[in-house]
N, C-alpha and C positions, 0 to 999 in steps of 0.2 A: 503494499500500499505506499503511495506516495504522498506524501505531507506538503499542504500549500506553502510555497515561501513566503514568508513575512516581509515586507518592504518599507521603507522608510520608518516612521516612530513605532511601528507595530513590531520591528526588529529589536531584538535585545541588545545587540551591538550596535545600535543607532547612535551616533555622536553627531547630530547637527549634520549629516552630510559624508562623513568618514567612518567607517568600521574603526574598532578599537585597535586593529592591528595595521591600519593604514601606514604609520611611522616606520615599524618594522618591516612592512613590504617595500616601501621606497628606499630604504637605507640596506635592505638585506640582510638586516640582524638575524644572528643565528639564537638558537636556543641557548640559554645563561648568559646571553650579552644584552645591555642596557641602552636604549637610545636618550640620548641627553641632548637638551634644548639649549644651545650655546647661549642664547639671549635671555633665559630664564622665563620666555614667555610660553607657556604651553599652547597656546591658539595658533603661533607662529610656526606652522608646520613644512616650511620649504625646506628642502633639502640641502641648500647650503647651511641652514641653522642648525640643522640634525646632526648629532655626533654619534657613534657607536662605540660604546664602552664595552673592554672585553675583560674577562677576570685576568690578573697578573699575579705571579709571585704569590701564589697561595691566597689571594684578596678575592673576594667576590665581586662581580659589577655593581654590586650596590656599594660597596666598600670603596671601589674607584669612584663613584659617582660621589660619595661624600667626601672624598679627596679634593674634588673638583670644587664643593662648597665648605671648604673650612669653618666659614661662619655660622652654620647650621649646628655643629658641635658646641659652639661656646656657650657655656652659661651665662644669663643676663644678671 
């Protein structure tokens, strides 16, 4: 039995015109990698603004992302 395809806002992955994995597709990010917005604006999904962060030296991609933003780890 074939299910009906949900389009637009009826689709659970709808993000105002872009699916949740849009950034991963245009940057060719693989599993375990993280897509980072260079200018910190999550709505700016131009390929020139996106950077793929890969795990390195035993640090996860999220750890590498936290190194990109040292201000997030500081206590106020």
